C-alpha positions in Angstrom: -11.8 41.5 -13.2 -13.9 38.7 -11.8 -15.6 36.2 -14.1 -19.4 36.3 -14.2 -20.8 32.7 -14.6 -23.8 33.9 -16.5 -21.8 35.5 -19.1 -20.2 33.4 -21.9 -16.2 33.4 -21.9 -14.7 36.0 -24.2 -12.6 34.9 -27.1 -8.8 35.6 -26.6 -7.6 38.6 -28.1 -5.4 38.7 -31.2 -1.7 39.6 -30.9 -2.3 42.9 -32.7 -5.0 43.9 -30.2 -2.9 42.9 -27.2 0.0 45.1 -28.6 -2.4 48.0 -29.0 -3.6 47.7 -25.4 0.1 47.5 -24.2 0.9 50.6 -26.1 -2.2 52.6 -24.7 -1.2 51.5 -21.2 2.4 52.8 -21.9 1.2 56.0 -23.2 -1.2 56.6 -20.2 1.7 55.9 -17.8 3.8 58.4 -19.7 1.0 61.1 -19.9 0.5 60.6 -16.1 4.2 61.1 -15.4 4.4 64.1 -17.6 1.3 65.7 -15.9 2.9 65.5 -12.5 5.8 67.8 -13.6 5.1 71.5 -13.7 4.8 73.2 -17.0 7.5 75.5 -18.1 6.9 79.3 -17.8 5.8 81.0 -21.0 7.5 84.2 -22.1 5.8 86.9 -24.1 2.5 85.0 -24.1 -1.0 86.6 -23.7 -1.9 87.8 -20.3 -4.9 86.1 -18.5 -6.5 82.8 -19.3 -5.3 80.7 -22.2 -7.0 82.1 -25.2 -6.9 78.7 -27.2 -8.8 77.1 -24.3 -11.6 79.7 -24.2 -12.1 80.1 -27.9 -10.9 83.6 -28.7 -7.8 85.5 -29.0 -7.1 89.2 -28.2 -4.4 91.2 -29.8 -4.2 95.0 -29.2 -7.7 95.1 -27.8 -9.3 93.4 -30.7 -10.8 89.8 -29.8 -11.1 87.4 -32.7 -13.0 84.0 -32.4 -11.5 81.0 -34.2 
């Protein structure tokens, strides 16, 4: 990130903040690696689009919102 001469310099981050940023970066890297792997096939799940994603669940022809 280039330094802008019109902006005052930032104070250094405390160690706890640096650790938190490092943890967040590690989580992002792990999530990106996991996202590239295919999801396991679901057995005996609902047919059609994922019900929890679209806000309702259908069971034996009856749809319930939750």
